[in-house]
N, C-alpha and C positions, 0 to 999 in steps of 0.2 A: 593203221588206217583201215577203216571198214567201208567196203563198197558193195553195191549190188547194181545190176542193170535192170532197168525198168522199161517196158515197151510203152507205146503211146497211150494204151488203155490203163496203164498203172498196175498191171499184173506183176506178180512176184516171179523172179527168175532165180534159179539155183544152178548147180552143176547138172548137166544132162547125164542121166544114168542109163547107159545101154546095158541090157541084161540085169536089170535091178533085182535085188533080193527083196521080196515082200513077205512079211510075217503077219498073218492074221491071228491075233490072240483072242478071237471071238468067233462066233458062228458066222458063216458066209455061204451063200448059195453056191452049189457045185459048178453051175454054168459060168458063174463069174470067175471062179478060180481057173477053170479051163480056158476062159477067154484071155485072162492075163498070161497064162502059160503059152498059149498060141501067139500072144503078143511079144513073147521073148523074155518074160519075167520068170524068175525062179521063185515059186510060190510055196510057202509052208503054212498050213492051216492046222491050228490046234486050239479049239475053244476052251480047253481045260486050263490053259496057261494063266497064271496069276501069281502075284506075290513072288516068292523065291523061285518058283518054277519058270516064271516069265523072265526073271533076271538071268537065269541060267540059259534059257533059250536065246535071249538076245545076245549074250556073250558068245554062245556057240555058233549061231547063224550069222551074226554081225550084219543084220539087215540094213538095206538102204531106207526102207519104208516100213513103218509099223502101223497096223490098223487095229483099232479097238472099238468096242461099243460101250459096255458097262464096266470093263476092266479098268482099274485104277493104274495110272502111269506115274511112277515116282522118280525122284532124283536118282536113286540107285539104279533103276532100270535104264534111264537115259545115259548113265555113266558106264553101262555095261558094253556099249558098242562104240567103236571108233568111227563107224561109217554111217550110222543112222543120221539121216538128213531131213526126213519128212515123217511126221506123226499125224495120222488121220483119225479123227473121232467120227465113227459111223453114226452120227446123230447131230442134233443142233447144239445142245449144251456141251461144255468142255471143262466143267468144274472138277471132273475126276482126273484131270491131267495137270501136272505141275508145269504150267505154262512158263513161269519164271525160269525154272531150271532149263527148259527147252530153249528159251531165248538166249540164255547165257552161253549155250553150246552151239548156237547158230542152227538150231533145228526148227524147221518150219512146222507150225501146228495149223492144221486145216480141219474144218468141220463140214457138215452137210446141212446148211440152214434152210428152213422152209419146206423140207421134204417130209416132215411128219406133222405139219401144222393141222391138216384136216383130221388125222387120226387122234391127235391130242384133243382137238376141239370136240370131236365126237364123244370121247370119253368124258370130257367135262360136262357135256350135256347129258350123258347117261347118269352122272352123279347128281346133277341138278334135278332131273326128273325123279330119280330114286329118292332124293330128300323130300321133294314135294309130296310124292305119293307113298313114301315109306315102302317101296317095293321089296327091298331085302327082308324087312320084318314080315311082310305079308307072305312071302315065299316060305320063310322059316316056319310060320304058324301053320300054313297049309301042309307042309311036310310033316309037321307034328300032329296033324289031324285036327287042328283047331280052326273053327270058322268064326270070324269076328268082324262081320261087315260093319257093325256100328263103330267099332274102334277105329277102322281105317277110312271112315267116310268124312274125315275132317281136313282133307287137303285144301289148301288155299287157292291153288291154281296159279298160272303164270301170266296169262294174257292181261295186258294193261298194267302190269306191275313193272318195277324198275330193276333192270339188270345193270350192275356195276362191274366194269371190266378194268382190272388193274394190269397195265402193260398192254400195249397195242402193237405188238409185233405180229408175225405171221399167225400164231395161234390165237392171240387176242382178237385179231381182225375176223378170223373165221368164227370165233365164238360170238362176236358182236353181230355178224351177219345172220347167224342162226337165231339170235335173240330178237332181231327185227322180224324175222320170219315167224316167230312165235307171237308176234304182236306186242312185244315188250317195249318199254321206253328204255333206251340204252344210254347210259352215261359211262364215261371212261376217264381214267387218269393215266397219263404217261408223260415222261419228261420231254418227249419230242412232239407231243400232240399240241396243235394250235387250234384256235377257234375256227379258223378257215378250213382246216383239214377235217375237224369234227363235223362242221356243217356239210362238207362235201360227202361225208360218210353217212349222214343222217343221224348223228348221235350228238350228245351234249358233253362238253369238256368240263370236268370238275377241276377247280383250281388247286385242290389239295386232297390228300387221302381221307382226311376226316370228313370233308364235305361228301365224298363218295360214300363213306360208311353210313352217314346219317341219312342219305338219300335212298339207298338201295335196299330192295327186298331180297335180292340175290347178289352175292359178291363172288367173283371168280378171279383167281390170281394167275397171271401169265407173264412173269418177269424172269430174266436170266439170273442165275446165281452169281453174284459178285460181292465184293466187300461192302458196296453201297446198299445192296438189297438184303443183306443178312439181318434178320429180325425186323424187316420192313413192316410186317403186320404184327404190331405189339399190343400190349394191354390197352393202351389208349385208343387205338383203332377199334379193337373188339368191343370196348365199352361204348363206343359211339354208334355201333350197329343197332338196328332195330331189334326189339325182342322177337324171338321166333323166326328171325331171318335165316336164309340159307347161305352157308359159306363153303366154297369149293377151292381146293388147291391142287393143281396138276403141274406145277412148275418145279420147285425144289423145296425140300423139307425145311432147310435152314432159313428160308424166307419168312417163316412163321415162328413166333414165340410159342412153342407147343404147350408149355405149361400154362401160359395165359389163355390159350385156346381151350384147354381142359376146364379152366375156371369159367370161361364164357359159355360153354355148353351147359353148365350148371346154373349160372346166374341169369343168363339171358335166354335159355332154352333154344340156343342156336341148333339148327340142323346142319350137319357137316358132312361133306364128301371129300375124301383124300385119296390121292394116288401116290403121294410122296410123304416122307417122314423125316424127322430130324436125324435119327440114327438108324438108317436102314442096314440090313445085313450086307456084308460084302459079297456073299455068294448068292446064287440064284435060288437056292433052297436052304431051309434051316428053320430054327425056332425064332419067333419074333412076337413080342407081346407088349407093344407100346401102350402106355396108359390111356392115350387119347381114344383108342379103339374100344376101350372098356365103357366109354360114356354112352348114355342113352341117345339114340338117333344119330350116331356117328357111323358112317359107312366108309369102307375102305377097299381099295384095289391094290394090286401088287406092283406098283410102278410100271404099269404096262401101257401108259398113254400112247406111246409111239409104236406099240407092238401089234400092228395089223399087217396083213400080207401086202396090201397096197403100199403102206408106208415103208416096209422093209425093202420091197422091190425098188422103190424110188430112191431110197438111201443107197442101196447097193449100186444102182446105176451111177449115182453121183460119186461114190468111191472109185468106181472104175474110171470115170472121167478125170478125176483128180490124179490118179496113178498114171494114166496114159499121158495126160498133159505134162506131168513132171518128167516122165521117162523120155518123151519125144522132144520136148521144147525147153524143159527146165522151169516152166511156169507152174506155180502152185496156186490153183484157184482156191478161193475162200480162206486165204491165210488170215489167222486171227491174231498173230503175235507180231505183226509189223507195227513199228512205233507210229502213233498217231501224230506226234509232234517231234520235231528235230531239236537237237541241242546246238544246231548250227547258229553262228552269228553272222555269217555272210554267204551269199550265193555268187559263185564265180561262174560266169557264162563265157565259154570259149568256143567260138566258131572256127573251124579248122578244116584243112583239106584232109580227106580220108586216106592218110598215108601211114605206113609203119613208123613207129617211134615218136609220133606227135604227142600222144597222151602220156607216153613214158617220160618225155621231157617235161610235160606239165606237172605230173605227179612228183617227179624228182625235185623240181623247183619248189613245190609246196612242202615236201618233206624236209628238205634242207633248211627251210625257214621255220621248222618246228610246228607246222600247222597240220592238223589232222582232218582227213576227209570223213565226214559223217554220212553222206549219202550222195549218189550220183546217178545220172542217166546220160546216155550218149545216143542222140537221135541222128539217124542217117537220112539225108535228103534224097529225093528221087534222083536216080542216076548214079548214086554211091560215090560221087566225086567229093562231096563235102559232108560235114557232120557238125553237130552242136553238142558240146559237153556241158551239162549243167551240174556244177559241183558245189555241194553244201559243205562249208568249212567251219571248224570250231573257233576260228579267229578271223578277224578282218585282215586280209593281205595288205601289205604296204605298197606304195608306188614302186619301190625298188624290186619287190618280189614280182610285181606285174611286169616290170621291165625285163626281169630275168626270163619270165615265161615267153616274152616276145622276142627274145634273142634268136638270131638266125631265122627270122620270120620267113624269108623267101625259101630257105632250105627245108625247114620243118613244116611249113604250110600253115602256120597260125595266121588266120585272117584278122581277127580282132578279139580282144579280151575286154570284158565289161564287168565291173563290180556292181551288183545290185544289192539292195537291202534284202535280208533273208525273209522268207515267208513264214519261217518257223513251222512249216509243214513238210512232211517227207514228200519227195518228188513222186 
């Protein structure tokens, strides 16, 4: 039987951890560490931890909570602790975490969505402007003592041109708003975008990616890294783009077919700005020579889209909020690995008196019938005299099983039991 309690707002609950051990396997500001220590947590901070050293640290410290930023979290790391129950990614994306392995172990995975949107949008616009005015090349020539005003006087300009935004989450919205401020016509593609929402935002919704590619003078990508988005920008998309258009990616490297992008820079003279790459180094420093950066008019940064002081302060505050919430209430905000649908085939609703032994009787009756609980919540009514347990089951209970639950109704306090069709959504 698998159960969890959910409050009326739908937040996650786990076991409340007093004196929780928190391991930061990445940089974190000292005031935040001190704040958690004063809060009663035992805090260990070591930004150098990764790979084998992180496995050893997890096994040694046996933390309740692990916080990472760019560090990869593997199945082996999750297996190293018996007590680890919450894993926090100090950022929006969580593709560096083995979420499937965490889910199998009942470890909550949380992130900090929307806290770096403005920072990433600002970098995206830095790359767009650099591509249009070829600023990096101009700086290089000036530092070499070369003056070539004629060469660099061919910028097309952005006002009145079309900006295509792929993915309209927090970052995409911020990029679109800045495009409007630049006087650009903004078009967008997103699976969740409707014509009504687009009109409300003052932009146009493209029905598919190829339409966006054909329409846009500037294309900027802002989608999450998922199996569905891997290779989303492929050779067909790049071939549909206008010659000499600008292409920017600050999302994740695997979203782009990088080999196809190399060809497109040559065949279509695209100007490209990248903050992310298909095969980035696992460390913060080292050698890195991707072929795409060798191309003419391809500019790159070092996966630093979220790395502004403002963004890091905002993310740090959110990490503290998540830790404190879990330690004091058992609620894990921003949980990303809660099932979006349930395997349940029936929803059992039991209104009952709030007395000891009532739910134990209900669960015993269910288990003896060989029925598994997939999900449940127990809502207490004002005054705490009565409650309602909503229990999602993997099979439809029989009338006999319901009768068993209703046995000793006066003693156990079961008021009424109702079978409803399942919603196939978690509670």
